[in-house]
N, C-alpha and C positions, 0 to 999 in steps of 0.2 A: 700468454695468453688464450682465457677459453671461449667455443664457441659451440652453442648445442639445439637444438631445435629436435621437434619431433618428427616423424613422417606421416603424413595424413592416412596415404591404407591400411600406415599396419598404430595405430593410434596406441597402444603398451608401449609401445617402441619409444623408445629416447635417446640419443645418440650428441657423444658428449663430446669435444676432439679439445688435447692441453699443446700445446702445442707451444715449447720448451728447447736452450741448446745444453739440459742436461743431464744429454746423456742416462736418464733414467730409466731403472729395473723396473720394467713393466712386469714381473712377477710380482716381487714386491712391494708394488704399486697398487693391485691387483688389475691390473688393462688387458682389456682380451683380449688388441690386437697394438705393434703400434707399427710405426712407418721412417725409415734409419735412410742415410748413404750407408751403401752396401761394404766401406767397407770403414762402418761404425759397428758390424755387427754382431754380437757375442759368440765365442763361439757354440756354443751350448742355446741356441738359441734356430729352434727351424724357423726356415725364411724363402719369401717366396719373393726373387723376380716384379715386377708390380711396373715398370720400363724398362727402354732400354738405358746402356750409359750415358750420364752427363759430361762428357769429359766439361771441368775447368779448364779456365783462361784467363792466359794473365793479363790489368790491360790499365794504359797506364793513359790518361791529358796529353796530348799533345803541348801544351802548355808545361809539364813540363820534363818530356825527352827533349824541350827547346832545351833546359839547362842540362843533362844530361846524359851521355847515352844508350839505345836500348837494351836491354839485356840481348845479349847474340847465348848463353845458356841457362841455366837453375843455380845454376852455381854463384851468375853475376848479379844476379837478387841479393843477395850480403850486400855492397856493396851500394844494394836502393831502399828507398824510403816502402817499405814496403804496405800493408794492413795488414794485423795480425787475428786470429782470434783461438779465446780461452773457457774453455765450457763449464761447468760453474765444476762438474766433476773430476777439474784436472788442475792441478795450477801450474805446470806450462805455457806456454801457448804453443796451441796446434803446429806443427813443420809443414811446408811446403811436400804436396808430394810428387813427384812428378813420375812420368809410363813409360816405355821407351824397347821394341824389342818383346815385353815381357819383365823385364826386369826398371824396379822403384830407387827411386833417389828421394834422400830425403832433407830436404833444407830447412832452415833454422833460419828466417829472416827479423830486418828489427827497424822498425815503426814507431812514429810517434803514441 
């Protein structure tokens, strides 16, 4: 999706947003800036935090949990129907990443 507009006080400046899940290389794409979740920023990129961390939350429909017990631990998710995200620049699904006390646990979930 692309969005662009001009600013009334700076009519010679045009701002354009290109929104995708492709983990686009902003240098080779000749972009001036990019916004990305912290864990997805390349190591050689100068990054500035623009918001506090936003933790992800595992949720499910009440009707789903009437048929299945809710997970008590991240590893329990491997037994549930979960949604996956595959970015255009990666061949595999992204794992769900959980963190507690500074330790990360990566879980590969399955789903339809």
